[in-house]
SEZA-650291 format. One record per residue (C-alpha): residue number from 0; residue in three letters; chain; x, y, z. Coordinates in steps of 0.1 Angstrom, whole numbers. Example, Ala and Ser with C-alpha at 12.3 -4.5 7.8 and 13.67 -1.06 7.14 Angstrom:
<atoms>
{resi=0, resn=ALA, chain=A, X=123, Y=-45, Z=78}
{resi=1, resn=SER, chain=A, X=137, Y=-11, Z=71}
</atoms>
This chain:
<atoms>
{resi=0, resn=MET, chain=A, X=480, Y=496, Z=2252}
{resi=1, resn=LYS, chain=A, X=470, Y=461, Z=2263}
{resi=2, resn=SER, chain=A, X=482, Y=439, Z=2290}
{resi=3, resn=SER, chain=A, X=495, Y=405, Z=2281}
{resi=4, resn=ARG, chain=A, X=496, Y=392, Z=2316}
{resi=5, resn=LYS, chain=A, X=472, Y=365, Z=2327}
{resi=6, resn=SER, chain=A, X=457, Y=361, Z=2361}
{resi=7, resn=LYS, chain=A, X=467, Y=329, Z=2380}
{resi=8, resn=GLY, chain=A, X=462, Y=314, Z=2413}
{resi=9, resn=VAL, chain=A, X=439, Y=311, Z=2443}
{resi=10, resn=TRP, chain=A, X=434, Y=349, Z=2446}
{resi=11, resn=ASP, chain=A, X=418, Y=352, Z=2412}
{resi=12, resn=LYS, chain=A, X=388, Y=330, Z=2419}
{resi=13, resn=ARG, chain=A, X=359, Y=340, Z=2397}
{resi=14, resn=ARG, chain=A, X=329, Y=352, Z=2418}
{resi=15, resn=ARG, chain=A, X=297, Y=331, Z=2420}
{resi=16, resn=SER, chain=A, X=267, Y=351, Z=2411}
{resi=17, resn=VAL, chain=A, X=236, Y=352, Z=2434}
{resi=18, resn=SER, chain=A, X=216, Y=336, Z=2406}
{resi=19, resn=THR, chain=A, X=237, Y=304, Z=2408}
{resi=20, resn=ARG, chain=A, X=231, Y=297, Z=2444}
{resi=21, resn=GLY, chain=A, X=220, Y=262, Z=2454}
{resi=22, resn=ARG, chain=A, X=195, Y=253, Z=2482}
{resi=23, resn=VAL, chain=A, X=200, Y=265, Z=2518}
{resi=24, resn=ILE, chain=A, X=221, Y=238, Z=2535}
{resi=25, resn=ILE, chain=A, X=226, Y=256, Z=2568}
{resi=26, resn=GLN, chain=A, X=200, Y=279, Z=2583}
{resi=27, resn=VAL, chain=A, X=205, Y=298, Z=2616}
{resi=28, resn=ASN, chain=A, X=176, Y=318, Z=2631}
{resi=29, resn=ASP, chain=A, X=179, Y=341, Z=2662}
{resi=30, resn=LEU, chain=A, X=206, Y=320, Z=2678}
{resi=31, resn=HIS, chain=A, X=216, Y=328, Z=2714}
{resi=32, resn=HIS, chain=A, X=243, Y=311, Z=2734}
{resi=33, resn=THR, chain=A, X=258, Y=317, Z=2768}
{resi=34, resn=TYR, chain=A, X=288, Y=301, Z=2783}
{resi=35, resn=LEU, chain=A, X=287, Y=293, Z=2820}
{resi=36, resn=SER, chain=A, X=252, Y=306, Z=2823}
{resi=37, resn=GLY, chain=A, X=241, Y=315, Z=2858}
{resi=38, resn=THR, chain=A, X=277, Y=317, Z=2872}
{resi=39, resn=PRO, chain=A, X=299, Y=348, Z=2879}
{resi=40, resn=LEU, chain=A, X=319, Y=338, Z=2848}
{resi=41, resn=GLU, chain=A, X=288, Y=340, Z=2825}
{resi=42, resn=VAL, chain=A, X=296, Y=351, Z=2789}
{resi=43, resn=LYS, chain=A, X=269, Y=359, Z=2764}
{resi=44, resn=ALA, chain=A, X=286, Y=347, Z=2732}
{resi=45, resn=LEU, chain=A, X=258, Y=349, Z=2707}
{resi=46, resn=LYS, chain=A, X=230, Y=374, Z=2708}
{resi=47, resn=GLY, chain=A, X=205, Y=366, Z=2681}
{resi=48, resn=VAL, chain=A, X=225, Y=355, Z=2651}
{resi=49, resn=THR, chain=A, X=206, Y=348, Z=2619}
{resi=50, resn=MET, chain=A, X=225, Y=336, Z=2588}
{resi=51, resn=GLU, chain=A, X=223, Y=311, Z=2560}
{resi=52, resn=VAL, chain=A, X=247, Y=291, Z=2539}
{resi=53, resn=TYR, chain=A, X=238, Y=279, Z=2504}
{resi=54, resn=GLU, chain=A, X=250, Y=246, Z=2490}
{resi=55, resn=GLY, chain=A, X=281, Y=249, Z=2469}
{resi=56, resn=GLU, chain=A, X=291, Y=284, Z=2479}
{resi=57, resn=VAL, chain=A, X=321, Y=297, Z=2499}
{resi=58, resn=VAL, chain=A, X=310, Y=318, Z=2529}
{resi=59, resn=GLY, chain=A, X=335, Y=339, Z=2548}
{resi=60, resn=ILE, chain=A, X=329, Y=347, Z=2585}
{resi=61, resn=ILE, chain=A, X=350, Y=376, Z=2599}
{resi=62, resn=GLY, chain=A, X=352, Y=395, Z=2631}
{resi=63, resn=ARG, chain=A, X=375, Y=404, Z=2659}
{resi=64, resn=THR, chain=A, X=389, Y=379, Z=2684}
{resi=65, resn=GLY, chain=A, X=361, Y=369, Z=2708}
{resi=66, resn=ALA, chain=A, X=333, Y=381, Z=2685}
{resi=67, resn=GLY, chain=A, X=316, Y=347, Z=2685}
{resi=68, resn=LYS, chain=A, X=327, Y=333, Z=2651}
{resi=69, resn=SER, chain=A, X=339, Y=299, Z=2665}
{resi=70, resn=THR, chain=A, X=308, Y=295, Z=2687}
{resi=71, resn=ILE, chain=A, X=286, Y=299, Z=2656}
{resi=72, resn=VAL, chain=A, X=303, Y=273, Z=2635}
{resi=73, resn=GLN, chain=A, X=305, Y=248, Z=2664}
{resi=74, resn=HIS, chain=A, X=267, Y=248, Z=2662}
{resi=75, resn=PHE, chain=A, X=268, Y=237, Z=2626}
{resi=76, resn=ASN, chain=A, X=281, Y=202, Z=2633}
{resi=77, resn=GLY, chain=A, X=267, Y=197, Z=2667}
{resi=78, resn=LEU, chain=A, X=298, Y=203, Z=2688}
{resi=79, resn=ILE, chain=A, X=275, Y=228, Z=2706}
{resi=80, resn=ARG, chain=A, X=238, Y=218, Z=2708}
{resi=81, resn=LYS, chain=A, X=225, Y=235, Z=2739}
{resi=82, resn=ARG, chain=A, X=212, Y=271, Z=2733}
{resi=83, resn=GLU, chain=A, X=190, Y=296, Z=2751}
{resi=84, resn=ARG, chain=A, X=170, Y=304, Z=2720}
{resi=85, resn=GLY, chain=A, X=170, Y=301, Z=2683}
{resi=86, resn=ARG, chain=A, X=171, Y=273, Z=2657}
{resi=87, resn=VAL, chain=A, X=199, Y=257, Z=2636}
{resi=88, resn=VAL, chain=A, X=189, Y=235, Z=2607}
{resi=89, resn=VAL, chain=A, X=216, Y=216, Z=2588}
{resi=90, resn=ASP, chain=A, X=208, Y=198, Z=2556}
{resi=91, resn=GLY, chain=A, X=172, Y=196, Z=2567}
{resi=92, resn=HIS, chain=A, X=179, Y=184, Z=2602}
{resi=93, resn=ASP, chain=A, X=169, Y=205, Z=2633}
{resi=94, resn=MET, chain=A, X=200, Y=203, Z=2655}
{resi=95, resn=ALA, chain=A, X=179, Y=205, Z=2686}
{resi=96, resn=ASP, chain=A, X=160, Y=174, Z=2678}
{resi=97, resn=PRO, chain=A, X=167, Y=149, Z=2706}
{resi=98, resn=SER, chain=A, X=164, Y=120, Z=2682}
{resi=99, resn=LEU, chain=A, X=190, Y=135, Z=2658}
{resi=100, resn=ASP, chain=A, X=219, Y=112, Z=2649}
{resi=101, resn=VAL, chain=A, X=247, Y=138, Z=2656}
{resi=102, resn=ARG, chain=A, X=274, Y=114, Z=2643}
{resi=103, resn=ALA, chain=A, X=257, Y=114, Z=2609}
{resi=104, resn=VAL, chain=A, X=256, Y=152, Z=2608}
{resi=105, resn=ARG, chain=A, X=293, Y=154, Z=2617}
{resi=106, resn=GLN, chain=A, X=300, Y=131, Z=2587}
{resi=107, resn=LYS, chain=A, X=282, Y=157, Z=2565}
{resi=108, resn=VAL, chain=A, X=297, Y=188, Z=2582}
{resi=109, resn=GLY, chain=A, X=335, Y=186, Z=2588}
{resi=110, resn=LEU, chain=A, X=351, Y=211, Z=2611}
{resi=111, resn=VAL, chain=A, X=388, Y=219, Z=2610}
{resi=112, resn=PHE, chain=A, X=400, Y=239, Z=2640}
{resi=113, resn=GLN, chain=A, X=426, Y=267, Z=2643}
{resi=114, resn=HIS, chain=A, X=454, Y=242, Z=2652}
{resi=115, resn=PRO, chain=A, X=441, Y=210, Z=2635}
{resi=116, resn=GLU, chain=A, X=474, Y=192, Z=2640}
{resi=117, resn=GLN, chain=A, X=463, Y=189, Z=2677}
{resi=118, resn=GLN, chain=A, X=436, Y=165, Z=2664}
{resi=119, resn=LEU, chain=A, X=462, Y=139, Z=2653}
{resi=120, resn=PHE, chain=A, X=463, Y=109, Z=2676}
{resi=121, resn=GLU, chain=A, X=473, Y=78, Z=2655}
{resi=122, resn=ARG, chain=A, X=510, Y=69, Z=2651}
{resi=123, resn=LEU, chain=A, X=508, Y=66, Z=2613}
{resi=124, resn=VAL, chain=A, X=495, Y=91, Z=2588}
{resi=125, resn=GLY, chain=A, X=474, Y=66, Z=2569}
{resi=126, resn=ASP, chain=A, X=458, Y=53, Z=2601}
{resi=127, resn=ASP, chain=A, X=450, Y=88, Z=2613}
{resi=128, resn=ILE, chain=A, X=432, Y=97, Z=2581}
{resi=129, resn=ALA, chain=A, X=414, Y=64, Z=2580}
{resi=130, resn=PHE, chain=A, X=401, Y=68, Z=2616}
{resi=131, resn=GLY, chain=A, X=368, Y=84, Z=2606}
{resi=132, resn=PRO, chain=A, X=360, Y=60, Z=2578}
{resi=133, resn=LYS, chain=A, X=368, Y=31, Z=2601}
{resi=134, resn=LYS, chain=A, X=343, Y=44, Z=2627}
{resi=135, resn=MET, chain=A, X=318, Y=46, Z=2599}
{resi=136, resn=GLY, chain=A, X=322, Y=9, Z=2594}
{resi=137, resn=LEU, chain=A, X=335, Y=11, Z=2558}
{resi=138, resn=PRO, chain=A, X=353, Y=-19, Z=2545}
{resi=139, resn=PRO, chain=A, X=392, Y=-18, Z=2543}
{resi=140, resn=GLU, chain=A, X=393, Y=-13, Z=2505}
{resi=141, resn=VAL, chain=A, X=369, Y=16, Z=2507}
{resi=142, resn=ARG, chain=A, X=388, Y=32, Z=2536}
{resi=143, resn=ARG, chain=A, X=420, Y=29, Z=2516}
{resi=144, resn=GLU, chain=A, X=405, Y=47, Z=2486}
{resi=145, resn=ARG, chain=A, X=390, Y=74, Z=2509}
{resi=146, resn=VAL, chain=A, X=425, Y=80, Z=2524}
{resi=147, resn=ARG, chain=A, X=442, Y=81, Z=2490}
{resi=148, resn=TRP, chain=A, X=416, Y=106, Z=2477}
{resi=149, resn=ALA, chain=A, X=418, Y=128, Z=2508}
{resi=150, resn=MET, chain=A, X=456, Y=129, Z=2507}
{resi=151, resn=GLU, chain=A, X=455, Y=138, Z=2471}
{resi=152, resn=MET, chain=A, X=431, Y=167, Z=2479}
{resi=153, resn=VAL, chain=A, X=455, Y=183, Z=2503}
{resi=154, resn=GLY, chain=A, X=487, Y=176, Z=2483}
{resi=155, resn=LEU, chain=A, X=502, Y=146, Z=2501}
{resi=156, resn=ASP, chain=A, X=515, Y=117, Z=2480}
{resi=157, resn=PHE, chain=A, X=498, Y=85, Z=2493}
{resi=158, resn=GLU, chain=A, X=527, Y=62, Z=2489}
{resi=159, resn=THR, chain=A, X=552, Y=87, Z=2504}
{resi=160, resn=PHE, chain=A, X=532, Y=96, Z=2535}
{resi=161, resn=LYS, chain=A, X=508, Y=68, Z=2544}
{resi=162, resn=ASP, chain=A, X=533, Y=50, Z=2566}
{resi=163, resn=ARG, chain=A, X=551, Y=80, Z=2580}
{resi=164, resn=PHE, chain=A, X=549, Y=87, Z=2617}
{resi=165, resn=THR, chain=A, X=527, Y=116, Z=2625}
{resi=166, resn=PHE, chain=A, X=551, Y=130, Z=2650}
{resi=167, resn=SER, chain=A, X=579, Y=132, Z=2624}
{resi=168, resn=LEU, chain=A, X=559, Y=156, Z=2601}
{resi=169, resn=SER, chain=A, X=565, Y=193, Z=2597}
{resi=170, resn=GLY, chain=A, X=538, Y=217, Z=2610}
{resi=171, resn=GLY, chain=A, X=525, Y=222, Z=2575}
{resi=172, resn=GLU, chain=A, X=523, Y=185, Z=2568}
{resi=173, resn=MET, chain=A, X=505, Y=179, Z=2601}
{resi=174, resn=ARG, chain=A, X=480, Y=205, Z=2591}
{resi=175, resn=LYS, chain=A, X=474, Y=188, Z=2558}
{resi=176, resn=VAL, chain=A, X=470, Y=154, Z=2575}
{resi=177, resn=ALA, chain=A, X=444, Y=168, Z=2599}
{resi=178, resn=ILE, chain=A, X=424, Y=183, Z=2571}
{resi=179, resn=ALA, chain=A, X=427, Y=151, Z=2551}
{resi=180, resn=GLY, chain=A, X=412, Y=132, Z=2581}
{resi=181, resn=VAL, chain=A, X=381, Y=154, Z=2579}
{resi=182, resn=LEU, chain=A, X=379, Y=151, Z=2541}
{resi=183, resn=ALA, chain=A, X=381, Y=113, Z=2543}
{resi=184, resn=LEU, chain=A, X=345, Y=115, Z=2557}
{resi=185, resn=GLN, chain=A, X=336, Y=132, Z=2524}
{resi=186, resn=PRO, chain=A, X=315, Y=159, Z=2540}
{resi=187, resn=LYS, chain=A, X=290, Y=181, Z=2522}
{resi=188, resn=VAL, chain=A, X=302, Y=211, Z=2541}
{resi=189, resn=LEU, chain=A, X=338, Y=219, Z=2552}
{resi=190, resn=ILE, chain=A, X=344, Y=245, Z=2579}
{resi=191, resn=LEU, chain=A, X=379, Y=260, Z=2582}
{resi=192, resn=ASP, chain=A, X=381, Y=279, Z=2615}
{resi=193, resn=GLU, chain=A, X=413, Y=300, Z=2612}
{resi=194, resn=SER, chain=A, X=429, Y=268, Z=2598}
{resi=195, resn=THR, chain=A, X=456, Y=286, Z=2579}
{resi=196, resn=THR, chain=A, X=470, Y=304, Z=2609}
{resi=197, resn=GLY, chain=A, X=507, Y=297, Z=2614}
{resi=198, resn=ILE, chain=A, X=513, Y=285, Z=2579}
{resi=199, resn=ASP, chain=A, X=538, Y=304, Z=2557}
{resi=200, resn=PRO, chain=A, X=523, Y=324, Z=2529}
{resi=201, resn=ARG, chain=A, X=532, Y=299, Z=2502}
{resi=202, resn=GLY, chain=A, X=517, Y=271, Z=2522}
{resi=203, resn=ARG, chain=A, X=485, Y=291, Z=2528}
{resi=204, resn=LYS, chain=A, X=481, Y=299, Z=2492}
{resi=205, resn=GLU, chain=A, X=486, Y=262, Z=2482}
{resi=206, resn=LEU, chain=A, X=461, Y=250, Z=2508}
{resi=207, resn=LEU, chain=A, X=435, Y=276, Z=2499}
{resi=208, resn=SER, chain=A, X=439, Y=267, Z=2462}
{resi=209, resn=ARG, chain=A, X=432, Y=231, Z=2470}
{resi=210, resn=MET, chain=A, X=402, Y=239, Z=2491}
{resi=211, resn=LEU, chain=A, X=388, Y=260, Z=2463}
{resi=212, resn=ASN, chain=A, X=393, Y=231, Z=2439}
{resi=213, resn=LEU, chain=A, X=374, Y=209, Z=2463}
{resi=214, resn=ASN, chain=A, X=346, Y=235, Z=2461}
{resi=215, resn=ARG, chain=A, X=346, Y=239, Z=2423}
{resi=216, resn=GLU, chain=A, X=353, Y=203, Z=2413}
{resi=217, resn=HIS, chain=A, X=334, Y=184, Z=2440}
{resi=218, resn=GLY, chain=A, X=307, Y=208, Z=2451}
{resi=219, resn=VAL, chain=A, X=318, Y=209, Z=2487}
{resi=220, resn=THR, chain=A, X=304, Y=239, Z=2505}
{resi=221, resn=LEU, chain=A, X=331, Y=259, Z=2523}
{resi=222, resn=VAL, chain=A, X=327, Y=280, Z=2555}
{resi=223, resn=PHE, chain=A, X=358, Y=300, Z=2560}
{resi=224, resn=VAL, chain=A, X=364, Y=317, Z=2593}
{resi=225, resn=SER, chain=A, X=394, Y=341, Z=2592}
{resi=226, resn=SER, chain=A, X=409, Y=373, Z=2604}
{resi=227, resn=ASN, chain=A, X=430, Y=376, Z=2572}
{resi=228, resn=MET, chain=A, X=411, Y=400, Z=2550}
{resi=229, resn=GLU, chain=A, X=433, Y=392, Z=2519}
{resi=230, resn=GLU, chain=A, X=425, Y=355, Z=2522}
{resi=231, resn=VAL, chain=A, X=388, Y=361, Z=2527}
{resi=232, resn=ALA, chain=A, X=386, Y=384, Z=2497}
{resi=233, resn=GLY, chain=A, X=403, Y=358, Z=2475}
{resi=234, resn=VAL, chain=A, X=380, Y=329, Z=2483}
{resi=235, resn=ALA, chain=A, X=346, Y=340, Z=2496}
{resi=236, resn=ASP, chain=A, X=314, Y=345, Z=2476}
{resi=237, resn=ARG, chain=A, X=296, Y=361, Z=2505}
{resi=238, resn=ILE, chain=A, X=307, Y=374, Z=2540}
{resi=239, resn=TYR, chain=A, X=291, Y=377, Z=2574}
{resi=240, resn=VAL, chain=A, X=307, Y=402, Z=2598}
{resi=241, resn=ILE, chain=A, X=303, Y=391, Z=2635}
{resi=242, resn=ASP, chain=A, X=307, Y=416, Z=2663}
{resi=243, resn=ASN, chain=A, X=299, Y=411, Z=2700}
{resi=244, resn=GLY, chain=A, X=278, Y=380, Z=2693}
{resi=245, resn=ARG, chain=A, X=258, Y=395, Z=2665}
{resi=246, resn=ALA, chain=A, X=258, Y=393, Z=2627}
{resi=247, resn=VAL, chain=A, X=262, Y=431, Z=2620}
{resi=248, resn=MET, chain=A, X=268, Y=430, Z=2582}
{resi=249, resn=HIS, chain=A, X=264, Y=406, Z=2554}
{resi=250, resn=GLY, chain=A, X=266, Y=407, Z=2516}
{resi=251, resn=THR, chain=A, X=288, Y=397, Z=2487}
{resi=252, resn=THR, chain=A, X=325, Y=400, Z=2492}
{resi=253, resn=ARG, chain=A, X=327, Y=431, Z=2471}
{resi=254, resn=GLU, chain=A, X=298, Y=447, Z=2489}
{resi=255, resn=ILE, chain=A, X=314, Y=441, Z=2523}
{resi=256, resn=PHE, chain=A, X=348, Y=454, Z=2514}
{resi=257, resn=GLY, chain=A, X=333, Y=483, Z=2496}
{resi=258, resn=GLN, chain=A, X=324, Y=497, Z=2530}
{resi=259, resn=PRO, chain=A, X=357, Y=504, Z=2548}
{resi=260, resn=GLU, chain=A, X=342, Y=530, Z=2572}
{resi=261, resn=ALA, chain=A, X=316, Y=505, Z=2584}
{resi=262, resn=LEU, chain=A, X=342, Y=478, Z=2589}
{resi=263, resn=ARG, chain=A, X=364, Y=501, Z=2609}
{resi=264, resn=ARG, chain=A, X=336, Y=506, Z=2634}
{resi=265, resn=TYR, chain=A, X=339, Y=468, Z=2641}
{resi=266, resn=GLY, chain=A, X=377, Y=469, Z=2643}
{resi=267, resn=LEU, chain=A, X=382, Y=454, Z=2608}
{resi=268, resn=GLY, chain=A, X=400, Y=465, Z=2577}
{resi=269, resn=VAL, chain=A, X=398, Y=458, Z=2540}
{resi=270, resn=PRO, chain=A, X=423, Y=441, Z=2517}
{resi=271, resn=HIS, chain=A, X=453, Y=463, Z=2508}
{resi=272, resn=VAL, chain=A, X=442, Y=466, Z=2471}
{resi=273, resn=SER, chain=A, X=407, Y=476, Z=2482}
{resi=274, resn=ALA, chain=A, X=421, Y=503, Z=2505}
{resi=275, resn=VAL, chain=A, X=442, Y=517, Z=2476}
{resi=276, resn=ALA, chain=A, X=412, Y=518, Z=2454}
{resi=277, resn=HIS, chain=A, X=392, Y=537, Z=2480}
{resi=278, resn=ARG, chain=A, X=420, Y=562, Z=2483}
{resi=279, resn=LEU, chain=A, X=422, Y=567, Z=2445}
{resi=280, resn=SER, chain=A, X=384, Y=573, Z=2445}
{resi=281, resn=GLN, chain=A, X=388, Y=599, Z=2473}
{resi=282, resn=ASP, chain=A, X=415, Y=616, Z=2452}
{resi=283, resn=GLY, chain=A, X=391, Y=619, Z=2422}
{resi=284, resn=ILE, chain=A, X=405, Y=590, Z=2402}
{resi=285, resn=PRO, chain=A, X=375, Y=569, Z=2390}
{resi=286, resn=VAL, chain=A, X=378, Y=532, Z=2399}
{resi=287, resn=PRO, chain=A, X=354, Y=509, Z=2381}
{resi=288, resn=ARG, chain=A, X=349, Y=486, Z=2411}
{resi=289, resn=VAL, chain=A, X=363, Y=476, Z=2444}
{resi=290, resn=PRO, chain=A, X=392, Y=453, Z=2436}
{resi=291, resn=LEU, chain=A, X=395, Y=423, Z=2458}
{resi=292, resn=THR, chain=A, X=428, Y=409, Z=2445}
{resi=293, resn=VAL, chain=A, X=460, Y=421, Z=2430}
{resi=294, resn=ALA, chain=A, X=449, Y=406, Z=2396}
{resi=295, resn=GLU, chain=A, X=417, Y=426, Z=2397}
{resi=296, resn=ALA, chain=A, X=435, Y=458, Z=2407}
{resi=297, resn=GLU, chain=A, X=459, Y=452, Z=2378}
{resi=298, resn=GLU, chain=A, X=430, Y=448, Z=2354}
{resi=299, resn=ASP, chain=A, X=413, Y=480, Z=2367}
{resi=300, resn=ILE, chain=A, X=445, Y=500, Z=2363}
{resi=301, resn=TRP, chain=A, X=449, Y=489, Z=2327}
{resi=302, resn=LYS, chain=A, X=413, Y=501, Z=2321}
{resi=303, resn=ILE, chain=A, X=420, Y=535, Z=2337}
{resi=304, resn=LEU, chain=A, X=452, Y=539, Z=2316}
{resi=305, resn=ASN, chain=A, X=434, Y=530, Z=2284}
{resi=306, resn=SER, chain=A, X=403, Y=551, Z=2291}
</atoms>
């Protein structure tokens, strides 16, 4: 009995093996950060975080609200530079170096916030996306090609949208324009901080598919911060679990979601298909691996039925 169905879509991304890792592009060592230090409102957001991101991979960062995820990634492009202790090195540059050209780093490391449409401030779509390249001093013809390419990457037709008013766009279109504005800088690293929040399932799947294409076809390193375990399972090569300002777990995506009891201690779950596989194993049904997607679960079920 054989299945004739073929896996399709963003959720069926083939895993990158450890042996194919590139160089370390972001290195974080013993990072501590406190908000409003020395005041009654002091909050210790990071308490000794150590992590690394390899060039060309997709890293997921998960954790409960307030765990410190956003604070970590804001150190990656210099939005936060002051720290109590620790070191952050991005593409060979120490982020604490007073002579550092932070603008140059931000061109290499793009950060898209949870509500990126709030970053729109130009009247026309094309002008908004061209803002970064214009600030870089690029000539008009280069800016135009950057805008065209960035719009193509997020699924916006250049001729249709370049002269549209930003305030007339739908929420999903605004999200795409904001991401295109970051992509127009052609960063080496793209950080998506809960950037799919509020988008309908179909829109999320399309956006993630396009971001993965950016990773596979153009070598852009992705850092994906999310509280959606299904999404993380479908895109990440490796995962860091953040809890109370600390990196408490890290490993491949399959390793992390193969530990549901440990994740529960930190208030997190596993993808639904992974949970089903764990239950089957507990009931004595051998499962060849921890499935991360529906396609993987389907493949495993066929193997069980044919064994």
